[in-house]
C-alpha positions as CSV (number, residue, x, y, z in Angstrom):
1,X,106.6,167.0,106.7
2,X,106.4,170.4,105.6
3,X,109.5,173.1,106.6
4,X,107.6,176.2,107.1
5,X,111.7,177.7,107.8
6,X,110.6,176.9,112.1
7,X,112.5,173.5,111.9
8,X,116.3,172.8,112.8
9,X,118.3,169.6,111.4
10,X,121.3,169.1,113.5
11,X,123.9,166.1,112.6
12,X,126.2,164.4,114.6
13,X,128.1,161.8,115.0
14,X,126.6,159.4,117.9
15,X,130.2,157.5,118.6
16,X,132.8,160.8,118.3
17,X,133.6,162.0,122.0
18,X,131.6,165.3,121.8
19,X,127.9,165.4,119.9
20,X,127.4,169.4,120.3
21,X,124.0,168.9,121.8
22,X,124.7,170.0,124.7
23,X,126.3,173.4,123.2
24,X,123.6,173.8,120.5
25,X,120.5,174.0,123.7
26,X,122.8,176.4,125.2
27,X,123.5,178.9,122.2
28,X,119.6,178.2,121.5
29,X,118.9,179.5,124.4
30,X,121.4,182.1,124.8
31,X,119.8,183.7,121.6
32,X,116.6,183.5,122.9
33,X,115.5,181.4,120.5
34,X,112.4,178.1,122.5
35,X,111.4,175.1,121.1
36,X,107.9,173.0,121.4
37,X,109.2,169.9,120.5
38,X,112.6,168.0,120.3
39,X,112.6,164.9,118.3
40,X,115.6,162.4,117.7
41,X,116.3,159.8,114.9
42,X,119.3,157.5,113.9
43,X,120.2,156.8,110.4
44,X,120.8,153.4,109.2
45,X,123.6,152.8,106.7
46,X,120.4,152.0,104.1
47,X,119.5,155.5,104.7
48,X,122.7,157.3,104.6
49,X,123.2,155.4,101.4
50,X,119.7,155.9,99.7
51,X,120.6,159.7,100.7
52,X,123.8,160.2,98.3
53,X,122.1,158.4,95.6
54,X,119.1,161.0,95.8
55,X,122.0,163.2,95.5
56,X,123.9,162.4,92.8
57,X,120.9,161.0,90.8
């Protein structure tokens, strides 16, 4: 996947009392920022570990 500056990654705690997603979407709309697609993924503990190892390595 290429990042041409048209991608926003928003990370949140799905177990938290509030994710902030509603506020994010509201803020984007107020700023006049539109989007064509919304994709969500949930990281596994393995994904998080591998990402941490790559950052430190």
